[in-house]
N, CA, C and O of each residue as an XYZ file, in Angstrom:
320
protein
N     -62.447    -48.886    -72.820
C     -61.916    -50.096    -72.519
C     -60.353    -48.942    -71.911
O     -59.831    -47.926    -72.368
N     -60.113    -49.765    -70.772
C     -58.608    -49.335    -70.441
C     -57.725    -49.508    -71.160
O     -57.805    -50.524    -71.851
N     -56.662    -48.739    -71.308
C     -55.424    -48.889    -71.781
C     -54.080    -49.074    -71.005
O     -53.791    -48.296    -70.096
N     -53.257    -50.107    -71.364
C     -52.359    -50.616    -70.678
C     -51.064    -50.410    -71.496
O     -50.980    -50.749    -72.677
N     -49.703    -49.629    -70.552
C     -48.434    -49.503    -71.178
C     -47.963    -50.714    -70.603
O     -48.148    -51.008    -69.422
N     -47.280    -51.506    -71.529
C     -46.271    -52.868    -71.305
C     -44.909    -52.549    -71.605
O     -44.370    -52.098    -72.615
N     -44.394    -52.969    -70.236
C     -43.060    -52.563    -70.008
C     -42.420    -53.581    -70.236
O     -42.997    -54.634    -69.962
N     -41.138    -53.658    -70.760
C     -40.055    -55.090    -70.770
C     -38.613    -54.461    -70.757
O     -38.153    -53.529    -71.416
N     -38.061    -55.247    -69.821
C     -36.390    -54.765    -69.942
C     -35.978    -56.084    -69.905
O     -36.711    -56.872    -69.307
N     -34.706    -56.597    -70.544
C     -33.832    -57.428    -70.758
C     -32.335    -57.208    -70.843
O     -31.812    -56.188    -71.291
N     -31.708    -58.257    -70.373
C     -30.175    -57.850    -70.780
C     -29.680    -57.948    -72.296
O     -30.279    -58.499    -73.220
N     -28.755    -57.453    -72.331
C     -28.376    -57.195    -73.671
C     -28.228    -58.646    -74.589
O     -28.591    -58.836    -75.750
N     -27.453    -59.745    -73.485
C     -27.348    -60.817    -74.361
C     -28.867    -61.681    -74.408
O     -28.817    -62.784    -74.954
N     -30.147    -61.246    -73.883
C     -31.322    -61.451    -74.387
C     -32.282    -61.376    -75.393
O     -33.341    -61.972    -75.590
N     -31.400    -60.128    -76.244
C     -32.398    -59.501    -77.376
C     -33.039    -60.375    -78.253
O     -34.234    -60.445    -78.540
N     -31.983    -61.108    -78.686
C     -32.540    -62.409    -79.800
C     -33.335    -63.456    -79.244
O     -33.947    -64.203    -80.007
N     -33.425    -63.657    -77.516
C     -34.845    -64.343    -77.250
C     -35.909    -63.230    -76.963
O     -37.072    -63.578    -76.758
N     -35.639    -62.204    -76.944
C     -36.926    -61.435    -76.958
C     -37.948    -61.178    -78.154
O     -39.125    -60.822    -78.116
N     -36.833    -61.574    -79.585
C     -37.689    -60.914    -80.985
C     -37.789    -62.409    -81.299
O     -38.577    -62.719    -82.193
N     -37.152    -63.306    -80.732
C     -37.592    -65.112    -81.708
C     -38.517    -65.422    -80.801
O     -38.816    -66.616    -80.833
N     -39.174    -64.679    -79.869
C     -40.310    -65.350    -78.746
C     -41.496    -65.070    -79.818
O     -42.458    -65.839    -79.827
N     -41.431    -63.818    -80.854
C     -42.698    -63.963    -81.657
C     -42.801    -64.848    -82.650
O     -43.913    -65.092    -83.118
N     -41.592    -65.509    -83.162
C     -42.019    -66.314    -84.182
C     -43.102    -67.563    -84.009
O     -42.937    -68.494    -83.221
N     -44.008    -67.437    -84.716
C     -45.170    -67.991    -84.964
C     -46.264    -68.006    -83.707
O     -47.041    -68.935    -83.487
N     -46.163    -66.826    -82.959
C     -46.912    -66.516    -81.923
C     -47.933    -65.281    -82.786
O     -47.561    -64.207    -83.260
N     -49.496    -65.965    -82.773
C     -50.584    -64.936    -83.477
C     -50.991    -63.923    -82.463
O     -51.463    -64.306    -81.393
N     -50.835    -62.600    -82.738
C     -50.982    -61.383    -81.805
C     -51.396    -60.353    -82.400
O     -50.859    -60.127    -83.485
N     -52.126    -59.694    -82.071
C     -52.489    -58.392    -82.768
C     -51.054    -57.224    -82.880
O     -50.809    -56.362    -83.724
N     -50.391    -57.598    -81.796
C     -49.100    -56.696    -81.937
C     -47.972    -57.367    -82.834
O     -46.933    -56.715    -82.934
N     -48.028    -58.356    -83.374
C     -47.030    -58.698    -84.257
C     -47.113    -58.116    -85.380
O     -48.167    -57.811    -85.937
N     -45.621    -57.857    -85.930
C     -45.413    -57.032    -86.978
C     -45.917    -55.537    -86.964
O     -45.835    -54.975    -88.056
N     -46.311    -54.960    -86.152
C     -46.355    -53.668    -85.284
C     -45.498    -53.031    -85.214
O     -44.598    -53.803    -84.883
N     -45.001    -51.850    -85.317
C     -44.027    -51.117    -84.501
C     -44.475    -51.256    -82.817
O     -45.575    -51.515    -82.328
N     -42.866    -50.911    -82.017
C     -43.031    -51.228    -80.901
C     -42.159    -50.157    -80.429
O     -41.323    -49.949    -81.308
N     -41.992    -49.416    -79.468
C     -41.121    -48.908    -78.687
C     -39.769    -49.375    -78.286
O     -39.908    -50.226    -77.408
N     -38.663    -49.193    -78.534
C     -37.293    -50.160    -78.380
C     -36.244    -49.273    -78.165
O     -36.003    -48.403    -79.002
N     -35.341    -49.428    -76.758
C     -34.290    -48.722    -76.687
C     -32.807    -50.041    -76.781
O     -31.676    -49.952    -76.303
N     -33.265    -50.849    -77.362
C     -32.185    -51.816    -77.675
C     -31.003    -51.365    -78.361
O     -29.931    -51.796    -77.935
N     -30.996    -50.444    -79.510
C     -30.271    -49.870    -80.097
C     -29.172    -48.591    -79.524
O     -28.149    -48.238    -80.109
N     -29.752    -47.982    -78.113
C     -29.248    -47.014    -77.701
C     -28.351    -47.792    -76.337
O     -27.472    -47.162    -75.750
N     -28.679    -49.079    -75.990
C     -28.073    -49.724    -74.964
C     -29.120    -49.807    -73.685
O     -28.756    -50.359    -72.647
N     -30.108    -49.374    -73.781
C     -31.187    -49.601    -72.377
C     -31.853    -50.847    -72.623
O     -32.347    -51.195    -71.550
N     -32.033    -51.447    -73.264
C     -32.553    -53.143    -73.822
C     -34.013    -52.918    -73.148
O     -34.535    -53.621    -72.282
N     -34.480    -51.880    -73.703
C     -36.119    -52.290    -73.112
C     -37.225    -51.955    -74.225
O     -36.982    -51.145    -75.119
N     -38.610    -52.707    -74.106
C     -39.658    -52.358    -75.007
C     -40.671    -52.250    -74.520
O     -40.931    -53.200    -73.781
N     -41.568    -51.356    -74.590
C     -43.020    -51.026    -74.619
C     -44.090    -51.136    -75.901
O     -43.896    -51.097    -77.116
N     -45.153    -51.273    -75.198
C     -46.370    -51.326    -76.193
C     -47.629    -50.750    -75.579
O     -47.886    -50.854    -74.379
N     -48.446    -50.103    -76.516
C     -49.388    -49.621    -75.577
C     -50.708    -50.404    -75.955
O     -51.074    -50.359    -77.129
N     -51.457    -51.132    -75.013
C     -52.497    -52.182    -75.575
C     -53.860    -51.417    -74.649
O     -53.866    -50.656    -73.681
N     -54.851    -51.985    -75.403
C     -56.150    -51.785    -74.973
C     -56.871    -53.016    -74.387
O     -57.421    -53.632    -75.301
N     -57.039    -53.523    -73.320
C     -57.354    -54.697    -73.012
C     -58.375    -54.278    -71.695
O     -58.318    -53.135    -71.241
N     -59.299    -55.286    -71.129
C     -60.170    -54.851    -70.206
C     -59.279    -55.227    -68.683
O     -59.724    -54.898    -67.583
N     -58.166    -55.852    -68.843
C     -57.753    -56.239    -67.664
C     -55.919    -56.463    -67.615
O     -55.504    -57.137    -68.558
N     -55.160    -56.114    -66.917
C     -53.907    -56.423    -67.302
C     -53.698    -58.161    -67.568
O     -53.015    -58.462    -68.546
N     -54.105    -58.963    -66.964
C     -53.751    -60.205    -67.478
C     -53.812    -60.612    -69.064
O     -53.096    -61.492    -69.541
N     -54.772    -59.844    -69.820
C     -55.627    -59.983    -70.995
C     -54.675    -59.073    -72.086
O     -54.500    -59.382    -73.264
N     -54.111    -57.887    -71.410
C     -53.327    -57.106    -72.234
C     -51.659    -58.250    -72.172
O     -51.265    -58.544    -73.300
N     -51.030    -58.663    -71.318
C     -49.896    -59.289    -71.266
C     -50.340    -60.517    -71.971
O     -49.398    -61.273    -72.206
N     -51.187    -60.825    -72.268
C     -51.667    -62.216    -73.486
C     -51.704    -61.584    -74.668
O     -52.704    -62.048    -75.214
N     -51.251    -60.865    -75.331
C     -50.981    -60.416    -76.172
C     -49.200    -60.422    -76.613
O     -48.766    -60.567    -77.756
N     -48.738    -60.311    -75.906
C     -47.353    -60.950    -75.423
C     -46.786    -62.502    -75.698
O     -47.478    -63.360    -75.150
N     -45.622    -63.008    -76.471
C     -45.569    -64.345    -76.266
C     -45.054    -64.702    -74.955
O     -44.311    -63.831    -74.504
N     -45.216    -65.693    -74.217
C     -44.857    -66.370    -72.799
C     -43.320    -65.861    -72.484
O     -43.237    -65.398    -71.346
N     -42.288    -65.842    -73.102
C     -41.293    -65.475    -72.810
C     -41.140    -63.829    -72.463
O     -40.379    -63.523    -71.545
N     -41.817    -62.834    -73.150
C     -41.698    -61.741    -72.832
C     -42.908    -61.527    -71.755
O     -42.630    -60.929    -70.716
N     -44.045    -61.925    -71.936
C     -45.076    -61.722    -70.535
C     -44.878    -61.973    -69.468
O     -45.628    -61.473    -68.629
N     -43.928    -62.739    -69.090
C     -42.976    -63.296    -67.755
C     -42.267    -62.380    -67.278
O     -42.035    -62.373    -66.069
N     -41.734    -61.344    -68.166
C     -40.953    -60.257    -67.948
C     -41.271    -59.128    -68.110
O     -40.384    -58.275    -68.099
N     -42.446    -58.803    -68.286
C     -43.152    -56.893    -68.343
C     -44.375    -57.292    -67.057
O     -44.827    -58.269    -66.459
N     -44.529    -55.710    -67.136
C     -45.087    -55.145    -66.019
C     -46.120    -54.598    -66.967
O     -45.749    -54.216    -68.077
N     -47.637    -54.515    -66.550
C     -48.742    -53.839    -67.474
C     -49.530    -52.831    -65.978
O     -50.110    -53.141    -64.937
N     -49.118    -51.535    -66.656
C     -49.547    -50.401    -65.859
C     -50.810    -49.995    -66.876
O     -50.763    -50.138    -68.098
N     -51.840    -49.513    -66.203
C     -53.072    -48.940    -66.515
C     -52.540    -47.579    -66.529
O     -51.713    -47.198    -65.701
N     -53.161    -46.600    -67.768
C     -52.542    -45.494    -67.994
C     -53.768    -44.694    -68.813
O     -54.780    -45.149    -69.346
N     -53.344    -43.526    -68.716
C     -54.546    -42.780    -69.764
C     -54.165    -41.597    -69.743
O     -53.714    -41.136    -68.695
N     -54.254    -40.823    -70.894
C     -53.687    -39.511    -71.134
C     -54.380    -38.274    -70.673
O     -55.598    -38.242    -70.849
N     -53.772    -37.198    -70.083
C     -54.406    -36.638    -69.512
C     -53.266    -35.113    -70.402
O     -52.148    -35.112    -70.917
N     -54.367    -33.989    -70.163
C     -53.730    -32.870    -70.305
C     -52.569    -31.835    -69.413
O     -52.729    -31.287    -68.323
N     -51.699    -31.821    -70.086
C     -50.310    -30.852    -69.348
C     -50.861    -29.511    -69.453
O     -51.336    -28.947    -70.439
N     -50.693    -29.052    -68.113
C     -50.883    -27.495    -68.092
C     -49.796    -26.593    -68.604
O     -49.948    -25.371    -68.586
């Protein structure tokens, strides 16, 4: 199954909306760890999701986040 990196960025004043969007939204990502740069001032969130296509990967996010997130298909590669 393909792996997608979901990348979301928001303005500092939108943090509360990015986190509140999860309330009541059923997702396998809910209550799991995400990579976040909000505390350092960059205001980004990233998730790694396995899904058959980008649309399905984005469906793991609440609509507010999905509309503001890109999905890039990624894979691990050895670094020489």
